[in-house]
N, C-alpha and C positions, 0 to 999 in steps of 0.2 A: 482043628478049630477054624482055620482059614476057610476050608471048604464049607463048614457049617455057616459061617458068616456070609460067604458068597451066595449060598443057597437062600439064606434068610433075606439078603439084600435084594435078590431077584423077586422074592415074594413082596417085599416092601415097595419096590419100584412099581410092581403091578398094582398094589393098593394105591400108591401115589397117583399113578396115571388114571385109575378109575375115579379117584376122589376129585380129579380135575375135569372129569368128563362134562359136568354141567357148565363149566366155564372155559372149556377148551378153545372156543373161538375167541375168548378174551385174552388168554395168556398161554404162553408156552411153559414147559416145565422149568426152563432156566429163568424166565421172567417171574414165575411163581417163587422160585428159590430166592430171587432178589427181594421180592415182597416179604418173604419169611425172614430174611436177614434184617430187613428194616424193622419188622415187627419185633424181632427178638433182641436186636442191639440198639434200636433207636435210630435217630437221624445220623446219616453217614456222609462223609466227603466221598466224592466219586472214586478216588484212588483206594480208600478203605473198602468201599462197596465192591469194587472190581476184585480186590484181593480176597474178600470174604466169599464171593461167588465163584472165584477161580477163572476169571476172564481178564482180558487186557483192558486197560482204561478206555481204549477206542471202542471196543465191543460194549463195555458198560455204558459209554456215552450214547451209542445208538440204541441200546436196550432201554435206557432211561428216557430217551426221546420218545420211543414207542409207548412206554408206560405213562409218560406225561400226556401224550395225545389221548390215551385211554382214560385219563384223569384218575389214575391209580396211585400216583405219587405227586409230590409237591417239591419244587426246587426253591430254596430260599438263599439269598445272598446275605452274607454276614455284613453288618454295618462297618463301613470304613474300608472294606476290601472286597471289591466285586469279584475277584478271582476265587474267593473262599465261598464255595457253594455247598450247601448241605441239602441232602435229599432225604425226604421222609415220606411216610405213607399218608395218603389222603384218607378221608373217611371212607370213600369207595374202596380203596385198597385194603384198608383195615377190615372192612366188611367182607371182601372177597376172601381174605386169609381166614376169617372166622368161619365162613361157610365151608370152605375146603377142609379146614381143620375138623369141623364137626362131621363132615362126610367121612373123613379118614378115621376119626375116633370111633364112629359107629362100626365101621368094617373091622377095625382092629379089635374092638370089644368082642365081636363075634368070633374072631380067630382065636384070641387068647382065652375065650370061654372054654375051649377044648383042652387047656393046660390044667393039670391038677393043682390044687391049692398048695401042696407041698413043693411043687416045682416053681410056682409063681414067685416065691421070695427070692430064690436063687436067680431066676430069670430077670427079675427087676434089678437086682444088684449088678448083674453082669451088664445089662443094658445101660444102667446109670454110669458105670465105669467106662463103657465104650463111648458113650455120648461125651463125657468129659474129655477122654483121650482124643476124640475127634475135634474138640474145640467148640462144640455146640453148647448153646445155653439151654439148661433144662426147661421143659415146658412150663412148669409152674412159675418160673422166674419171668416169663414174658407173656403169658396167656392173657393177663389183664391189660396189656397194651402200654405204649409209651406216650407221654405227652409230646405234642409237636411243638 
């Protein structure tokens, strides 16, 4: 099972890289992952965001500085506490995630088109369980976006 998931993950990483090809000059894979976390979980504090992406707070700060310079995120200070900063997607960031997700969806649709209908139900159930075990938010729960 582990070997099958490792092989599948290589294929999915290749799909992810190809889906970013149109915006590769704009964002790195880790920066894109940050945008996806914001799209799926809504506005985050820097420490929450760093933990979700799997980087140190210092790395998250530098990455957010770059994303802010590219106008893909927005930093907002909470009223009454300037130290409490929340990071959210800008309209441009939300649009970038939508474009990349659309590219990825098209390619994955082609790939899964080769899976028989009988295998698809089992495949979907396994992927849903894997997604939840990994702590990801299911696509349908965040695809419509979060209010900033």
